[in-house]
C-alpha positions in Angstrom: -27.4 -93.7 -29.5 -26.2 -90.9 -27.3 -27.5 -88.3 -29.7 -30.9 -89.8 -29.5 -30.7 -89.9 -25.7 -29.7 -86.2 -25.6 -32.6 -85.3 -27.8 -35.0 -87.2 -25.5 -33.5 -85.5 -22.5 -33.9 -82.1 -24.2 -37.5 -82.9 -25.0 -38.2 -83.9 -21.5 -36.6 -80.7 -20.1 -38.7 -78.7 -22.5 -41.9 -80.5 -21.4 -41.0 -80.0 -17.7 -40.4 -76.3 -18.3 -43.8 -76.0 -20.0 -45.5 -77.9 -17.2 -44.0 -75.8 -14.5 -45.1 -72.6 -16.4 -48.6 -74.1 -16.7 -48.8 -75.0 -13.0 -47.6 -71.5 -12.1 -50.3 -70.0 -14.3 -53.0 -72.2 -12.9 -51.9 -71.4 -9.4 -52.1 -67.6 -10.1 -55.6 -68.1 -11.5 -56.6 -70.0 -8.4 -55.3 -67.3 -6.2 -57.2 -64.6 -8.2 -60.4 -66.6 -8.0 -60.1 -67.1 -4.2 -59.6 -63.3 -3.8 -62.7 -62.7 -5.9 -64.7 -65.3 -3.9 -63.6 -63.6 -0.6 -64.7 -60.2 -1.9 -68.0 -61.5 -3.1 -68.6 -63.3 0.3 -67.8 -60.0 2.1 -70.2 -58.0 -0.1 -72.9 -60.7 0.3 -72.5 -60.4 4.1 -72.9 -56.6 4.0 -76.0 -57.0 1.8 -77.5 -59.6 4.1 -77.0 -57.2 7.1 -78.6 -54.3 5.1 -81.6 -56.5 4.2 -82.0 -57.6 7.8 -82.1 -54.0 8.9 -84.9 -53.0 6.5 -88.6 -53.1 7.2 -90.0 -56.5 6.3 -92.8 -55.0 4.3 -93.1 -51.8 2.3 -96.8 -51.5 3.2 -97.7 -49.5 6.2 -99.2 -51.3 9.2 -103.0 -51.1 9.8 -102.4 -48.6 12.6 -100.4 -46.3 10.3 -103.0 -46.4 7.5 -105.4 -43.6 7.1 -109.0 -44.8 7.1 -110.8 -45.0 3.8 -113.0 -42.0 2.9 -116.3 -43.7 3.7 -115.4 -43.9 7.4 
């Protein structure tokens, strides 16, 4: 009976080690994703600022337009 118990304990220790490794890997993936999200948010903020600073329309205003040739 003790041999069976030792095998079960060894199996549980192996499972625990595997689970700890999996948790560590998932934690690292989560950290990497958060860093990527932060970088994307920063870049999106810069892009939004740049867009706000641009002219709202690429067409010149009526006062800047030259009159048509028939005028």
